[in-house]
C-alpha positions as CSV (number, residue, x, y, z in Angstrom):
1,M,-57.0,-26.2,24.1
2,E,-56.2,-23.9,21.2
3,P,-58.9,-24.0,17.9
4,W,-55.6,-25.9,16.0
5,L,-55.5,-29.1,17.6
6,F,-59.4,-30.0,16.9
7,L,-57.6,-30.6,13.1
8,P,-56.2,-34.0,14.3
9,P,-58.7,-36.8,14.8
10,T,-59.0,-38.6,18.0
11,P,-57.3,-40.2,19.8
12,W,-53.8,-38.1,18.7
13,R,-56.0,-34.5,19.6
14,E,-55.9,-36.2,22.9
15,A,-52.4,-37.0,23.0
16,I,-51.5,-33.8,21.3
17,S,-53.4,-31.8,24.2
18,A,-52.0,-34.1,26.6
19,L,-48.3,-32.2,26.2
20,G,-49.2,-29.6,28.5
21,T,-49.5,-25.6,28.5
22,G,-45.6,-25.2,28.4
23,V,-45.4,-26.7,24.8
24,L,-48.4,-26.3,23.4
25,S,-47.9,-22.3,24.0
26,R,-44.6,-22.6,22.0
27,L,-46.3,-25.1,19.1
28,E,-45.6,-24.5,15.6
29,E,-46.4,-27.4,13.3
30,I,-47.6,-30.7,13.1
31,R,-46.3,-33.0,10.7
32,F,-48.1,-36.5,9.5
33,R,-45.8,-38.1,6.9
34,V,-46.7,-41.7,5.6
35,D,-45.7,-44.5,7.7
36,V,-43.2,-42.6,10.2
37,P,-43.8,-41.4,13.7
38,V,-46.2,-37.8,14.1
39,M,-43.7,-34.9,14.7
40,L,-44.5,-32.0,16.6
41,Y,-42.3,-29.2,16.2
42,T,-42.3,-25.9,19.2
43,D,-40.0,-23.0,18.0
44,R,-37.1,-24.8,20.3
45,E,-37.2,-28.3,19.6
46,S,-39.1,-31.6,18.3
47,I,-41.2,-34.4,20.0
48,Q,-42.5,-37.2,18.4
49,L,-46.0,-37.9,19.2
50,T,-47.0,-40.7,21.5
51,H,-50.2,-42.5,22.6
52,E,-50.3,-44.6,25.8
53,G,-46.6,-44.5,25.3
54,V,-46.3,-46.1,21.8
55,P,-45.1,-44.0,19.3
56,V,-48.1,-42.8,16.6
57,I,-47.7,-43.8,13.0
58,A,-49.1,-42.0,10.2
59,R,-50.6,-44.0,7.3
60,G,-51.7,-43.7,3.8
61,Q,-55.7,-44.0,5.2
62,D,-55.0,-41.7,8.0
63,I,-53.4,-39.1,6.2
64,R,-56.1,-39.5,3.3
65,R,-58.6,-39.0,6.0
66,I,-57.0,-36.0,8.1
67,L,-57.3,-34.2,4.5
68,A,-61.3,-35.0,4.0
69,I,-61.6,-32.9,6.9
70,L,-59.8,-30.7,6.7
71,V,-61.0,-29.9,3.0
72,D,-64.4,-30.6,4.5
73,H,-64.4,-33.7,2.3
74,S,-64.7,-31.3,-0.4
75,L,-61.1,-31.6,-1.9
76,Y,-62.0,-31.1,-5.8
77,A,-62.9,-27.2,-4.4
78,R,-59.6,-26.4,-3.4
79,V,-57.7,-27.9,-7.0
80,E,-56.1,-24.6,-6.9
81,E,-54.6,-24.7,-3.6
82,L,-53.5,-28.1,-3.6
83,R,-52.0,-27.0,-6.7
84,Q,-49.5,-25.3,-5.3
85,G,-48.7,-27.9,-2.7
86,Y,-51.1,-25.9,0.6
87,I,-54.1,-25.6,1.7
88,T,-55.1,-22.8,3.9
89,L,-57.9,-23.2,7.2
90,P,-60.2,-20.5,8.8
91,G,-58.0,-18.6,11.5
92,G,-55.4,-18.3,9.0
93,H,-53.8,-21.8,9.6
94,R,-52.1,-23.6,6.9
95,V,-50.8,-26.9,5.7
96,G,-48.4,-27.6,3.7
97,V,-49.2,-30.5,1.5
98,A,-46.7,-33.2,-0.3
99,G,-47.7,-35.8,-2.8
100,R,-47.2,-36.7,-6.6
101,A,-47.9,-34.4,-9.1
102,V,-50.3,-34.4,-11.9
103,W,-49.3,-33.0,-14.9
104,Q,-51.8,-31.6,-18.4
105,D,-50.1,-29.4,-20.7
106,G,-47.0,-28.9,-19.4
107,H,-48.3,-27.3,-16.2
108,I,-48.6,-28.8,-12.9
109,V,-52.8,-28.9,-11.7
110,T,-53.1,-31.0,-8.8
111,Q,-51.8,-33.2,-6.1
112,T,-52.2,-37.0,-5.7
113,D,-51.4,-40.0,-3.9
114,I,-50.8,-37.4,-0.7
115,T,-47.8,-38.6,1.8
116,G,-47.2,-35.8,4.2
117,L,-49.1,-33.4,5.7
118,N,-47.9,-30.4,7.9
119,I,-49.8,-28.0,10.1
120,R,-48.8,-24.5,10.7
121,Y,-50.6,-22.7,13.4
122,A,-50.8,-18.9,12.8
123,R,-50.5,-16.9,15.6
124,D,-51.0,-13.1,16.1
125,V,-48.5,-12.0,18.2
126,N,-48.6,-8.2,19.5
127,G,-45.3,-5.4,20.0
128,G,-42.9,-6.6,16.9
129,A,-44.7,-3.7,14.7
130,K,-43.8,-1.1,17.3
131,V,-40.0,-2.8,18.0
132,L,-39.2,-2.3,14.4
133,M,-40.7,1.4,14.2
134,E,-38.7,2.3,16.5
135,N,-35.2,0.8,15.1
136,L,-35.8,2.2,11.9
137,R,-36.3,5.4,13.1
138,R,-33.3,5.1,15.1
139,R,-31.4,4.5,12.1
140,G,-32.8,7.6,10.5
141,I,-35.2,5.9,7.8
142,A,-38.2,8.0,7.9
143,G,-40.1,6.4,4.9
144,N,-42.6,3.4,5.2
145,S,-42.5,1.3,2.6
146,W,-39.9,-1.3,3.0
147,V,-38.9,-5.2,2.0
148,I,-39.3,-7.9,4.7
149,V,-36.3,-10.3,4.2
150,A,-36.7,-13.6,6.0
151,P,-36.1,-17.8,5.8
152,P,-39.3,-19.6,6.0
153,R,-40.5,-19.7,9.8
154,A,-39.0,-16.7,11.1
155,G,-42.2,-14.8,11.6
156,K,-42.4,-12.5,8.4
157,T,-46.3,-12.7,7.7
158,T,-46.6,-12.6,11.4
159,M,-44.6,-9.2,11.2
160,L,-46.9,-8.0,8.3
161,R,-49.9,-8.7,10.3
162,D,-48.3,-6.6,12.9
163,L,-47.7,-4.1,10.8
164,T,-51.0,-3.4,9.2
165,R,-52.3,-3.2,12.5
166,W,-49.9,-0.5,14.1
167,F,-50.8,1.7,10.6
168,S,-54.4,1.2,11.1
169,Q,-54.3,2.2,14.8
170,A,-52.7,5.2,14.1
171,G,-55.4,6.3,11.2
172,W,-53.8,5.0,7.6
173,R,-55.9,3.7,4.7
174,V,-54.5,-0.3,4.7
175,V,-55.8,-2.2,2.8
176,V,-53.9,-6.0,2.7
177,V,-53.9,-8.4,-0.5
178,D,-54.4,-11.7,1.0
179,E,-54.0,-14.4,-1.8
180,R,-53.6,-17.2,0.5
181,S,-56.1,-16.1,3.3
182,E,-53.2,-16.2,5.4
183,I,-52.8,-13.0,6.7
184,A,-56.2,-11.8,8.1
185,G,-57.0,-15.5,8.8
186,P,-61.0,-15.2,7.9
187,G,-63.7,-17.4,9.1
188,T,-66.8,-17.9,8.0
189,G,-69.1,-14.1,8.6
190,H,-66.0,-12.9,10.3
191,R,-62.6,-11.0,9.4
192,G,-60.5,-13.4,11.8
193,F,-57.5,-11.6,13.3
194,D,-57.5,-8.0,14.2
195,L,-56.3,-5.5,11.3
196,G,-57.4,-2.4,13.0
197,P,-60.2,0.2,12.6
198,H,-59.0,1.6,8.7
199,T,-58.1,-2.0,6.7
200,D,-59.6,-3.5,3.9
201,V,-58.9,-6.9,3.0
202,L,-58.8,-8.2,-0.5
203,E,-58.3,-12.0,0.2
204,G,-58.3,-14.6,-3.0
205,W,-56.8,-12.1,-5.2
206,S,-53.6,-12.3,-7.4
207,K,-51.1,-10.4,-5.7
208,S,-50.9,-8.1,-9.1
209,E,-54.4,-8.2,-9.7
210,G,-55.0,-6.6,-6.1
211,I,-52.3,-4.3,-5.9
212,L,-53.6,-2.6,-9.0
213,T,-57.4,-2.6,-8.2
214,A,-56.6,-1.7,-4.5
215,V,-54.8,1.4,-5.7
216,R,-58.0,2.5,-8.4
217,T,-60.6,1.7,-6.7
218,L,-59.8,2.1,-2.3
219,G,-57.9,4.9,-1.8
220,P,-55.0,3.3,0.6
221,D,-51.7,5.2,2.3
222,M,-50.2,1.6,2.5
223,V,-51.2,-1.7,0.5
224,V,-49.6,-4.8,2.4
225,V,-48.7,-7.7,0.2
226,D,-46.6,-11.0,1.3
227,E,-44.3,-13.4,-0.3
228,L,-44.1,-11.1,-4.0
229,G,-43.6,-13.8,-7.4
230,P,-43.7,-13.1,-10.4
231,E,-42.7,-10.5,-12.5
232,A,-46.5,-9.1,-12.4
233,D,-46.4,-8.9,-8.5
234,L,-43.1,-6.5,-9.1
235,D,-44.6,-4.5,-11.8
236,A,-47.8,-4.2,-9.6
237,V,-45.5,-2.6,-6.5
238,I,-43.7,-0.3,-8.6
239,K,-46.9,1.0,-10.2
240,A,-48.4,1.7,-6.2
241,R,-45.1,3.4,-5.4
242,H,-45.4,5.6,-8.3
243,A,-48.9,6.6,-7.5
244,G,-47.8,7.9,-3.9
245,V,-48.7,4.5,-2.0
246,E,-46.6,3.2,0.5
247,V,-45.9,-1.2,0.4
248,I,-44.6,-3.4,2.4
249,T,-44.2,-7.0,1.2
250,T,-41.7,-9.5,2.1
251,L,-39.6,-12.0,0.1
252,H,-38.1,-15.4,1.3
253,G,-34.1,-14.5,2.1
254,S,-31.6,-14.5,4.7
255,E,-29.0,-11.1,5.5
256,Q,-26.5,-13.3,4.3
257,N,-28.0,-14.2,0.8
258,G,-31.4,-12.1,0.6
259,L,-29.7,-9.2,-1.7
260,A,-28.3,-11.6,-4.1
261,G,-32.1,-12.4,-5.2
262,A,-32.9,-11.0,-8.4
263,R,-36.6,-9.8,-7.2
264,L,-34.8,-8.2,-4.6
265,K,-31.9,-6.6,-7.0
266,R,-34.6,-5.2,-9.6
267,L,-37.0,-3.8,-6.2
268,W,-33.6,-1.8,-5.3
269,Q,-32.8,-0.4,-8.6
270,S,-36.5,1.1,-9.0
271,Q,-35.9,2.8,-6.0
272,I,-39.1,2.9,-4.3
273,F,-38.2,1.5,-1.2
274,D,-36.9,2.7,2.3
275,A,-35.3,-0.2,3.8
276,V,-34.5,-3.9,3.7
277,V,-35.6,-5.2,7.1
278,F,-34.4,-9.2,7.6
279,L,-35.7,-11.5,10.3
280,G,-34.0,-14.4,11.6
281,R,-35.0,-17.4,14.6
282,S,-33.2,-15.9,17.3
283,P,-33.7,-15.4,20.0
284,G,-37.3,-15.7,18.6
285,P,-39.4,-15.7,15.4
286,G,-39.9,-12.2,14.3
287,A,-36.3,-11.1,15.6
288,V,-35.2,-8.1,13.4
289,V,-31.3,-9.4,12.6
290,G,-30.4,-6.3,10.0
291,V,-31.6,-3.5,8.7
292,W,-30.8,-1.8,5.4
293,P,-30.9,1.0,3.9
294,P,-30.9,2.2,0.1
295,A,-26.9,3.2,0.9
296,P,-25.3,0.3,0.6
297,W,-26.9,-0.3,-3.6
298,G,-24.3,1.4,-6.6
299,R,-26.7,1.8,-10.0
300,D,-26.2,-1.4,-11.0
301,G,-27.7,-2.8,-8.0
302,I,-24.9,-4.4,-6.5
303,A,-23.7,-4.0,-3.3
304,L,-20.5,-1.6,-2.4
């Protein structure tokens, strides 16, 4: 049984495990929503969970109990994660949390009245990095600093993990800035996923501080960081590139609208990346659906 299937309580755990290896090998998410059936999502379909032929309905007390188990009955210690709408579990698994925002001095400080949980399974997939590298080299892209753009559930983090391993195994000194503990998937006393022999992990650091600390103290050839956010993140990436460090990072978007985003537009105007790689979900998560070199961009950052 996959480790993440131990998370839901019995008898739901048994109902999930009874689905068979064909479904479980493709299972991506389990969603608990208050007063409606529990749903499971694979890369191809949605499945309503049943136990002894009866749909499993999640009640408020069920969701509270599951959440308490996930945080080891210490919700207060995870308040910063709750504020951002998620909880990260050992192994890099992530739980999206839906509830009522609690505001203080104009800022959200936590959530209460939790009505939904989305347990997302983190898988380690080998081979995507090799395919991507071959794709880029065929296109004449020699540099190794890229922005990977993809919509949710299209394999951005999985691709980052495989790229980290690929470069590390090739002898590169890589630093992963793992703010949400998803890339390395650490557990108690061990790192989690195999990221190669020459990889250091800065876990729990903000992206901007982690990038700059990596450059100052760890002497990396490459920094890998997931889901760039505020302006400070972009500033840190630019400083790392000016220091001669390769950077691979990700942004939310798609091939259709990804280059319209202000953050990606600013990154291209800075002329520090070698390619934008677009991922999609067809024929499966991590599929490369497009690669754009810098050539399509004019001085003003508008596609030509």
